[in-house]
C-alpha positions in Angstrom: -25.4 15.1 -12.2 -25.3 17.0 -8.9 -21.9 18.6 -8.3 -20.9 19.3 -5.0 -20.4 23.4 -5.8 -23.9 23.5 -7.0 -25.1 21.9 -3.6 -23.0 24.4 -1.5 -23.3 27.7 -3.4 -27.1 26.8 -3.5 -27.1 26.2 0.6 -25.7 29.5 0.8 -27.5 31.5 -1.3 -30.9 29.7 0.9 -29.3 31.8 3.6 -27.7 28.6 5.7 -24.7 30.0 6.2 -24.6 29.8 10.3 -25.1 26.0 10.2 -21.6 25.2 8.8 -19.4 26.8 11.8 -19.0 23.4 13.1 -19.8 20.1 11.1 -18.8 18.9 7.8 -15.3 18.9 6.1 -15.0 21.3 3.2 -12.9 21.2 -0.3 -10.6 23.8 0.2 -11.1 25.0 -4.0 -15.0 25.4 -2.8 -13.8 27.5 0.3 -14.8 31.0 -1.6 -18.5 30.5 -0.9 -17.7 30.2 2.6 -15.7 32.9 3.1 -18.3 35.3 4.4 -19.3 33.0 6.9 -15.8 31.9 8.1 -15.2 35.9 8.7 -18.1 36.4 10.2 -16.8 34.0 13.0 -13.7 36.1 12.9 -11.7 34.5 10.4 -9.5 37.5 9.3 -8.2 35.6 5.9 -9.6 35.1 2.4 -10.4 32.1 0.8 -7.1 32.8 -1.4 -5.0 33.0 1.6 -6.0 29.8 2.4 -6.3 27.7 -0.9 -4.6 29.2 -4.3 -3.2 27.6 -7.4 -2.0 31.1 -8.5 0.5 32.2 -5.2 1.6 30.5 -2.2 -1.1 29.6 0.1 -1.8 28.1 3.3 -2.3 24.8 1.6 1.5 24.4 0.5 2.7 24.4 4.3 0.3 21.2 4.6 1.4 17.5 4.0 -0.2 14.1 4.4 2.6 12.6 6.5 3.3 8.7 5.8 -0.1 8.2 3.7 -2.1 8.4 6.8 -1.4 11.5 8.9 -1.3 14.9 8.2 2.0 17.0 9.0 2.8 21.5 8.6 5.8 23.0 7.2 6.9 25.4 10.4 10.1 26.6 9.1 11.3 27.5 5.5 14.3 24.6 5.7 11.8 22.2 5.4 10.9 21.2 9.1 8.1 19.4 9.7 5.6 19.0 12.7 3.3 15.9 13.1 1.8 13.6 16.2 4.3 11.9 18.4 2.3 9.1 17.1 2.3 9.6 13.5 5.7 9.2 13.7 5.5 6.5 16.8 6.8 3.5 14.1 9.9 5.3 13.0 10.6 6.3 16.4 10.7 2.8 17.4 12.5 1.6 14.4 15.3 3.9 15.7 15.3 2.3 19.4 17.1 -0.2 20.7 18.0 -1.2 24.5 20.8 0.7 23.7 19.5 3.8 22.2 15.6 4.2 23.9 14.3 7.0 22.1 11.3 5.9 22.8 11.5 6.2 26.6 14.3 8.8 26.4 13.3 11.0 23.3 16.0 12.1 20.7 16.6 15.4 19.6 19.0 15.7 16.8 21.7 18.2 17.5 22.7 18.8 13.8 21.9 17.9 10.5 24.2 14.7 10.4 21.9 13.4 13.3 18.7 13.8 11.4 18.0 10.1 10.3 16.6 8.7 7.3 13.1 6.7 7.5 13.2 4.4 4.3 9.7 4.4 2.8 8.5 7.3 4.5 6.7 10.0 2.7 5.5 13.6 3.0 2.6 14.6 -0.1 1.6 17.9 -0.8 -1.2 19.0 -2.7 -0.3 21.0 -5.8 -4.2 21.8 -6.8 -7.1 20.2 -6.6 -9.6 20.2 -9.7 -13.2 19.8 -10.4 -13.5 16.9 -13.1 -17.1 15.5 -13.2 -18.3 16.4 -16.2 -14.9 14.9 -18.0 -15.4 11.8 -16.3 -18.8 11.4 -17.3 -18.4 12.4 -20.9 -19.0 9.8 -23.4 -20.2 7.4 -21.0 -23.6 6.1 -20.2 -24.2 7.7 -16.3 -23.0 7.8 -13.4 -23.4 3.8 -13.3 -20.9 2.9 -16.2 -18.0 2.1 -13.9 -15.9 1.0 -16.7 -16.2 4.3 -19.1 -15.4 6.4 -16.0 -11.9 4.3 -15.2 -11.3 4.8 -18.7 -11.8 8.8 -18.6 -9.8 8.7 -15.1 -6.9 6.9 -16.7 -6.5 9.2 -19.9 -7.0 12.6 -17.5 -4.4 10.9 -15.0 -1.6 10.4 -17.9 -2.3 13.5 -19.6 -1.9 15.7 -16.6 1.2 14.3 -15.0 2.7 13.8 -18.5 6.2 16.2 -18.4 5.9 16.5 -14.8 7.3 15.3 -11.5 3.8 15.1 -10.2 1.7 12.1 -9.3 -2.2 12.5 -10.2 -5.3 10.7 -8.5 -8.8 11.3 -9.6 -11.4 10.1 -6.4 -15.1 9.7 -6.4 -17.2 11.8 -4.0 -20.3 11.0 -2.3 -20.5 7.3 -4.2 -19.9 8.5 -7.8 -21.8 11.6 -7.5 -18.9 13.9 -8.2 -15.2 13.3 -9.0 -12.1 15.5 -7.9 -8.4 15.4 -9.4 -5.6 16.0 -6.9 -2.1 16.6 -8.4 0.1 15.8 -5.7 4.1 16.3 -4.9 5.6 13.3 -2.8 8.7 13.9 -1.4 11.1 10.7 -0.5 13.2 11.9 1.7 11.9 12.6 5.5 14.1 12.5 8.2 13.6 11.9 11.9 14.7 15.1 13.8 13.3 14.7 17.3 10.6 13.5 19.7 9.7 14.1 23.3 10.0 10.7 25.6 6.8 8.5 25.9 6.3 10.1 29.3 5.4 13.5 27.4 4.8 12.3 24.1 2.0 9.1 25.2 1.6 10.6 28.6 -1.7 9.6 29.9 -1.0 6.1 27.7 -4.5 4.2 27.1 -5.8 5.6 30.2 -6.3 8.8 28.6 -6.3 7.9 24.8 -9.6 9.3 23.3 -10.2 11.0 26.8 -10.7 14.8 28.3 -8.9 16.0 29.9 -5.8 15.2 27.8 -2.3 16.4 28.8 -0.6 14.7 26.1 2.6 16.6 24.1 1.7 14.6 20.9 4.2 15.9 18.6 7.6 14.3 16.9 9.9 16.8 14.4 10.9 15.4 11.3 12.7 17.4 8.0 12.2 17.4 4.0 15.1 16.9 2.0 15.5 17.4 -1.5 17.5 17.2 -4.4 19.7 20.6 -5.2 16.7 21.7 -7.6 14.6 21.4 -4.9 12.4 18.8 -6.0 11.4 15.4 -4.4 14.5 13.0 -4.9 15.3 9.7 -2.8 17.1 9.7 -0.3 20.9 10.6 -0.6 23.5 12.3 1.7 23.9 15.0 -1.5 20.0 15.9 -0.6 19.5 19.6 1.1 16.5 20.7 3.5 13.5 21.9 1.2 12.3 25.5 0.5 8.8 25.2 0.7 6.7 27.6 -1.0 4.8 28.7 2.6 5.4 27.4 6.2 3.3 28.2 9.0 4.1 30.7 11.6 3.4 30.2 15.1 1.1 32.0 17.1 2.0 33.1 20.9 -1.0 35.2 21.1 -3.2 34.1 24.3 -6.3 32.2 23.7 -9.5 32.0 25.0 -12.6 30.1 24.6 -14.8 31.3 21.5 -11.6 32.0 19.8 -11.7 30.9 15.9 -10.1 27.7 15.1 -9.5 25.7 11.7 -8.0 22.5 11.2 -6.4 21.9 8.0 -5.8 18.2 7.0 -6.2 14.7 5.3 -9.3 13.4 7.4 -9.5 9.8 6.6 -13.1 8.0 6.6 -16.5 9.2 7.6 -19.7 7.6 6.6 -22.5 10.0 7.4 -25.0 9.0 4.9 -25.0 5.3 6.2 -28.6 4.0 6.4 -30.1 2.8 9.8 -29.8 -1.1 9.0 -26.2 -0.7 8.5 -25.8 1.6 11.6 -27.6 -1.3 13.7 -25.7 -3.9 12.4 -22.4 -1.4 13.1 -23.8 -0.8 16.7 -24.8 -4.3 17.7 -22.7 -6.7 16.0 -19.7 -5.8 14.1 -17.6 -3.3 16.2 -18.4 -5.7 19.3 -17.0 -8.4 17.6 -14.2 -6.3 16.5 -13.8 -4.7 19.9 -13.6 -8.4 21.4 -10.9 -9.7 19.3 -8.5 -6.8 20.0 -9.4 -7.4 23.5 -7.9 -10.5 23.4 -4.8 -9.5 21.3 -3.9 -6.6 24.1 -4.4 -8.5 26.7 -1.1 -10.7 25.5 0.6 -7.8 24.4 0.5 -5.9 27.4 1.4 -8.3 29.8 4.5 -9.1 27.9 5.6 -5.4 27.3 5.1 -5.5 31.6 7.6 -8.2 31.6 10.8 -6.9 29.8 12.1 -4.0 28.6 12.5 -5.2 25.2 9.5 -6.7 24.6 8.3 -3.1 25.4 10.4 -1.7 22.5 9.2 -4.3 20.2 5.9 -4.1 20.8 5.1 -0.5 21.4 4.3 0.7 17.6 1.8 -2.4 17.5 0.3 -2.3 20.9 -0.6 1.4 19.8 -1.9 0.5 16.5 -4.5 -2.1 17.6 -5.2 -0.1 20.7 -6.0 3.1 19.2 -8.9 1.5 17.1 -9.8 -0.4 19.9 -10.4 2.2 22.2 -12.2 4.4 19.5 -14.4 1.7 18.7 -15.7 1.2 22.2 -16.4 5.0 22.4 -18.0 5.4 19.4 -20.2 2.3 20.4 -21.5 4.2 23.4 -22.1 7.5 21.9 -23.9 5.9 19.0 -26.2 4.0 21.7 -26.4 7.3 23.9 -27.4 9.6 21.1 -30.1 6.8 19.9 -28.1 6.8 16.5 -30.5 4.2 14.9 -34.0 6.1 15.9 -32.2 9.1 14.5 -31.3 7.5 11.2 -34.9 6.0 11.1 -36.3 9.5 11.6 -34.0 11.0 8.5 -35.5 8.3 6.6 -38.8 9.0 7.4 -38.7 12.6 6.4 -36.8 11.3 3.3 -39.5 9.0 2.3 -42.5 11.4 2.8 -40.8 13.8 0.3 -40.0 11.3 -2.6 -44.1 10.7 -2.1 -44.5 14.4 -3.0 -43.6 14.2 -6.6 -43.9 10.9 -9.1 -40.3 11.6 -10.7 -38.9 10.9 -6.8 -40.4 7.9 -6.1 -37.2 6.1 -6.7 -35.4 7.7 -3.8 -37.9 6.0 -1.6 -37.4 3.1 -3.3 -33.6 2.9 -3.5 -33.8 3.5 0.5 -36.0 0.6 1.2 -33.8 -1.6 -1.1 -31.0 -0.2 1.1 -32.1 -1.6 4.5 -33.4 -4.7 3.0 -30.0 -5.6 0.9 -28.2 -5.2 4.5 -30.3 -7.2 6.2 -29.9 -10.0 4.0 -26.0 -9.7 3.2 -24.7 -7.8 6.2 -22.9 -11.1 7.3 -20.7 -10.8 4.1 -19.1 -7.9 5.9 -19.3 -9.4 9.3 -16.7 -12.4 8.4 -15.0 -10.0 6.2 -14.2 -7.8 9.2 -13.2 -10.6 11.5 -10.8 -12.4 8.8 -8.9 -8.8 8.9 -9.0 -8.8 12.5 -7.4 -12.6 12.6 -5.5 -12.5 9.5 -3.6 -9.1 9.4 -3.8 -7.9 13.3 -3.8 -11.5 14.6 -0.8 -13.8 14.5 2.5 -11.8 13.4 4.2 -15.1 11.6 1.1 -15.0 9.2 3.3 -12.0 7.7 6.4 -14.0 6.8 3.7 -17.0 5.3 2.6 -14.4 2.9 5.4 -13.1 1.6 7.0 -16.7 1.3 3.8 -17.7 -0.7 5.0 -14.8 -3.1 8.3 -16.6 -3.7 6.8 -20.0 -4.3 4.8 -19.0 -6.6 7.2 -17.3 -8.9 10.5 -18.7 -7.9 11.2 -20.5 -11.2 10.3 -17.1 -13.0 13.3 -15.7 -10.6 15.5 -18.6 -11.1 15.2 -18.0 -14.9 16.1 -14.2 -15.1 19.2 -14.9 -12.4 17.2 -13.0 -9.6 16.7 -15.6 -7.1 19.9 -15.1 -5.3 19.0 -11.5 -5.2 15.1 -12.1 -4.0 16.2 -14.4 -1.3 18.6 -11.8 0.1 16.0 -9.3 0.2 13.5 -11.5 2.3 16.5 -12.1 4.7 16.8 -8.5 5.1 13.2 -8.2 5.7 13.2 -11.0 8.4 16.1 -9.1 10.2 13.7 -6.6 10.8 10.3 -8.7 11.5 12.7 -10.6 14.0 14.1 -7.4 15.5 9.9 -6.9 16.8 9.2 -10.2 17.1 8.4 -12.5 20.5 7.3 -15.8 19.9 5.5 -16.4 23.4 3.5 -13.0 22.7 3.0 -14.1 19.5 1.9 -17.6 20.6 -0.6 -16.1 23.0 -2.3 -14.2 20.4 -2.4 -17.0 18.2 -4.3 -19.3 20.7 -6.7 -16.1 21.8 -7.8 -15.0 18.0 -8.0 -18.6 16.6 -10.3 -19.6 19.3 -12.2 -16.3 18.8 -12.3 -16.1 15.0 -13.2 -19.5 14.3 -16.1 -19.4 16.6 -17.3 -16.1 15.4 -16.9 -16.9 11.5 -18.4 -20.8 12.4 -15.1 -21.9 10.8 -14.4 -24.5 13.6 -17.4 -26.6 12.0 -14.9 -27.5 9.2 -12.4 -28.5 11.9 -14.8 -30.5 13.9 -17.0 -31.9 11.3 -15.5 -35.2 11.8 -15.1 -35.5 15.1 -17.1 -38.6 16.5 -17.9 -37.3 19.8 -19.3 -34.1 21.5 -17.6 -31.2 20.5 -17.2 -28.7 23.3 -15.2 -25.0 24.0 -12.6 -27.2 26.3 -12.0 -29.9 23.4 -11.2 -26.8 20.6 -9.4 -24.9 23.3 -7.2 -27.9 23.9 -7.2 -28.5 19.8 -5.8 -25.0 19.5 -3.5 -25.6 22.2 -1.7 -28.1 20.6 -1.6 -26.4 17.2 0.1 -23.7 18.9 2.6 -26.3 20.4 3.8 -27.7 17.3 3.4 -24.2 15.3 5.6 -22.1 17.8 8.0 -25.1 18.6 8.7 -26.4 15.0 7.6 -23.6 12.2 10.3 -22.1 9.8 8.1 -18.6 10.6 8.3 -18.5 14.3 12.1 -18.9 14.3 14.9 -16.8 13.2 17.6 -19.2 12.6 15.0 -21.9 11.5 13.5 -19.3 8.7 17.1 -17.9 7.4 18.1 -21.6 7.4 14.7 -22.5 4.9 15.9 -19.4 2.7 19.6 -20.5 2.6 18.6 -23.6 1.2 15.6 -22.9 -0.9 15.2 -24.8 -4.1 12.7 -26.4 -5.9 12.1 -29.0 -3.4 11.5 -27.0 -0.7 7.8 -27.0 -1.3 7.7 -29.9 -0.2 9.3 -29.0 3.3 6.8 -26.1 3.8 3.9 -28.8 2.8 5.3 -30.7 6.7 5.6 -27.0 8.0 1.9 -26.4 10.2 2.5 -23.0 10.5 2.5 -23.0 6.8 -0.4 -25.2 6.1 -2.6 -23.8 8.6 -2.7 -20.5 7.7 -3.0 -21.6 3.9 -6.2 -23.9 5.0 -8.2 -20.7 6.1 -6.4 -17.9 4.5 -7.4 -19.5 1.2 -11.4 -19.5 1.8 -11.0 -15.6 3.2 -9.0 -14.6 0.2 -11.2 -16.0 -1.9 -14.6 -16.4 -0.5 -14.9 -13.7 2.0 -13.4 -10.9 0.3 -15.1 -11.3 -2.9 -18.4 -11.7 -1.0 -17.4 -8.4 0.8 -16.5 -7.1 -2.7 -19.7 -7.8 -4.0 -21.8 -6.6 -1.2 -20.2 -3.2 -1.1 -20.4 -2.9 -4.7 -24.2 -3.5 -4.2 -24.2 -1.0 -1.1 -22.3 1.4 -3.0 -24.6 1.7 -6.1 -27.4 2.3 -4.5 -26.2 4.4 -2.5 -25.3 6.6 -5.1 -28.9 7.0 -6.1 -30.1 7.7 -2.0 -26.9 10.7 -1.8 -28.5 12.1 -5.0 -31.9 12.0 -3.8 -30.7 13.9 -0.6 -29.3 16.8 -3.1 -32.2 16.8 -5.4 -35.0 16.6 -2.4 -33.4 18.9 0.2 -31.7 21.4 -1.7 -31.6 23.7 1.3 -30.0 21.4 3.9 -26.4 21.0 4.5 -25.2 17.6 3.1 -21.5 16.9 3.9 -19.1 14.8 1.0 -17.6 12.2 3.4 -14.1 12.3 4.1 -11.8 10.1 1.7 -8.2 10.8 2.6 -8.3 14.3 0.9 -7.3 17.7 1.5 -10.4 19.5 3.6 -10.8 22.1 5.9 -13.4 22.4 9.3 -13.6 25.2 10.9 -15.2 26.3 14.5 -13.8 27.6 18.0 -11.7 26.8 21.0 -14.4 25.7 23.1 -15.5 23.2 26.3 -18.2 20.9 26.2 -20.9 19.4 28.7 -21.1 16.0 26.4 -22.7 14.3 30.1 -25.5 14.9 32.5 -23.8 16.8 35.4 -20.6 17.4 33.6 -18.9 20.1 32.0 -15.3 20.5 31.0 -13.2 23.5 30.6 -11.8 24.1 27.2 -7.9 23.8 28.2 -5.6 21.6 30.7 -2.5 23.1 32.3 1.1 22.0 33.6 -0.4 21.6 36.8 -3.1 18.9 35.5 -0.3 17.0 34.6 1.7 16.9 38.0 -1.7 16.2 39.7 -2.5 12.9 37.4 1.4 12.5 37.9 0.6 11.7 41.6 -2.0 9.5 41.5 0.7 6.7 41.1 -1.0 5.4 37.8 2.4 4.3 35.3 0.3 6.2 32.6 1.3 9.5 34.2 4.9 8.7 35.0 6.9 12.1 34.8 10.8 12.2 34.6 12.3 14.1 37.6 13.1 17.3 35.4 9.4 17.6 34.1 8.4 17.8 37.9 10.8 20.2 38.9 10.4 22.5 36.0 6.5 22.7 37.0 7.3 23.2 41.0 9.8 26.4 39.3 7.0 27.4 37.2 9.9 27.8 34.6 7.6 28.8 31.5 9.8 30.8 29.7 7.9 33.0 26.9 5.6 30.1 26.7 3.0 30.5 29.8 -0.1 32.4 29.7 -1.7 34.0 33.1 0.7 32.1 35.2 -0.2 28.6 33.9 1.6 26.6 31.0 -1.7 25.5 28.6 -1.0 21.8 27.4 -3.8 21.2 25.5 -7.6 22.3 24.3 -10.5 21.6 22.8 -12.2 22.8 19.5 -15.5 22.4 18.0 -14.3 21.0 14.5 -15.5 18.0 12.9 -12.2 15.8 12.7 -11.5 12.3 12.0 -8.6 9.7 11.9 -6.2 11.2 9.4 -6.7 14.5 11.0 -3.9 13.5 13.6 -1.0 16.1 13.4 -3.5 18.5 11.2 -2.4 22.6 12.1 -4.9 23.8 14.1 -4.5 27.9 13.0 -6.2 30.8 14.5 -7.9 33.6 12.6 -4.7 34.9 10.9 -3.4 31.4 9.6 -1.1 31.3 12.4 -0.4 27.7 13.9 -2.0 27.2 17.7 -1.3 23.8 18.3 -1.6 19.7 16.4 -4.6 18.1 16.5 -4.1 14.6 17.7 -7.4 13.2 19.0 -11.2 13.6 19.7 -13.3 13.1 23.0 -14.5 9.8 23.5 -17.8 10.9 23.6 -16.9 12.4 19.6 -15.8 9.3 17.9 -19.5 8.4 16.9 -19.0 11.2 14.8 -17.8 9.7 11.5 -21.7 8.4 11.3 -23.4 11.0 13.4 -22.0 14.6 14.4 -23.6 16.1 17.7 -22.2 20.0 17.9 -23.2 19.6 21.5 -20.5 17.0 22.3 -18.2 16.6 19.4 -15.1 18.1 20.4 -11.1 17.8 18.8 -8.4 17.5 21.1 -5.0 19.5 20.1 -1.6 20.2 22.2 -1.0 23.8 21.9 2.0 24.8 20.1 3.2 26.8 22.9 3.7 23.9 25.1 5.5 21.8 22.0 8.1 24.7 21.7 8.1 24.5 26.0 9.0 21.2 25.5 11.7 21.4 22.7 13.0 24.5 24.5 13.0 24.5 28.1 12.5 20.8 28.7 14.7 19.5 26.1 17.2 22.2 25.2 16.3 21.5 21.7 16.5 25.8 20.9 18.1 25.2 17.5 14.8 24.3 16.0 12.6 27.0 17.7 15.1 29.5 16.1 14.1 28.0 12.7 10.8 29.0 13.5 8.5 32.3 12.9 7.0 33.1 16.0 4.3 35.7 16.0 3.1 37.5 19.4 
């Protein structure tokens, strides 16, 4: 076995400290090995200040927000900062035509106005522990998944016994190492405030993933707990959380070259993928997914422009779909510009050459060849699955209701016997209220038509429809076929109209299945979802299992044969640190970007007339008057800046810290040229995008008048 700790220590001992500044995502419990290099870069902290299980440290102020973003505590009263886009679904859920918090913003003036969010959680890491040896104890080795899973179960149960903590053990580097995360999960997280979309989403899709950026991408929440300061479900009796640690706010003037550290929960990177997989991503999988989302976004964007109600209904959904869509576009272009396939081939050539130097290393060359051959032969299993995900989970919305109805159909007899049927149906009606609140049947019909055409052609499923047609089938015929089905589904199905759906639930009985079997919305979904669930999903899982098994040995070969080179464990939604500096870039020939933007740049964009750059009159006036308060620097108000930190999805909302661990800003994006860093990191062009905390406080204090929130915070000048 080759644990990560051994690898990292060997790297440092071999004198490779200088290469770690920008690339890579460090596990905080291994930070001691990097302390000297970080301090040489300007950091004034110790490893113990950043991560400690014996005393309060910075890690206690860093939380995973909603399972997919990062947030940070900024007061002793549980005040929490994250990105505007991370809190977007909560902002949208509290919005209506009467109270349009998306458009106008919202600021709770007192604790009674802080709004609950059912289901929203925030999670703190209590400690991280290397349990590699324990997971392999008594097993047949790293390939013994059953034995390892049994060890995991025992360790999790033993660790969490008698505590309120949750425990998770995760594999790193395809099972070459295992780490245990002990977590504290907070269940009552309330919405405190947000700027309007004209600030929180300034730039919209035009600027998304692009630099220069001027987006005030932040929102404010607060953690509430029981009177014992422990997590508790929502209750009016709960009190603000008193954290072990909260971040101080840095008012220190910034300059290019300043030390920066990002502390958060990056979601997923795939740095070790082989050349054939990268080729598949560039040439087939990503372009098809981009095209599928193009089709949905065209319908949604048109609908949102047509009415304010539709805009509110679809704002969060549009943002979710568009974010990945634009990222993938940049990712493909970045990998092409970097000639990623050739880069991987050169890496693999060096890997094979090294494997030939010792007989016991031949297995590593063999596994590399087997990996590439497997992907060549079986990649369509992943393609079909990816297309199914796009269609069944990001396509027509009514599919969600059908999946929920399936659960009722399968279990209604059990519910009836237990006397629970009425209760289950009432819950479904409540869920339906929420669903139809944010549903427009005409928008969904447009998505259905576009997506069905694309999905059936990408996966060749239309052959199942057209096999009995006696005449030549054209694209026009198929489009007409889809249109006719759409007219019936959206005109008659119980799943596309609230009144029809509620009426069905009100009259539900054992005989209701007969009615469902005559509902085209129901039968169409089940006819094609079943093969996806049973065949495509299984094919994908088998493909991934085979790939992962080979990747384990392939990555082990990197550790063994190249002990003096850097190898980073891929991001997997665990707590990580990355460090670099405040830095501009020159990603394209003839183009150079400065390291920060200002309020003046926002005004310049506003004057272009692009609706994505709309600003409220108050913002324009404050800018004209240069009303910066204590938040300016050298006669300017910084809005955003870039750093050379290695980030990915999940880092949204992560604190960007200065050399003393004070909060400089909130990470919210990467530049478009950086999106390929999930696969290949290029230090010359990869930059993370940060909203300056001074601008955040300026919006709260000067623009919105929410000074009471700023007064909670610890300000360091």
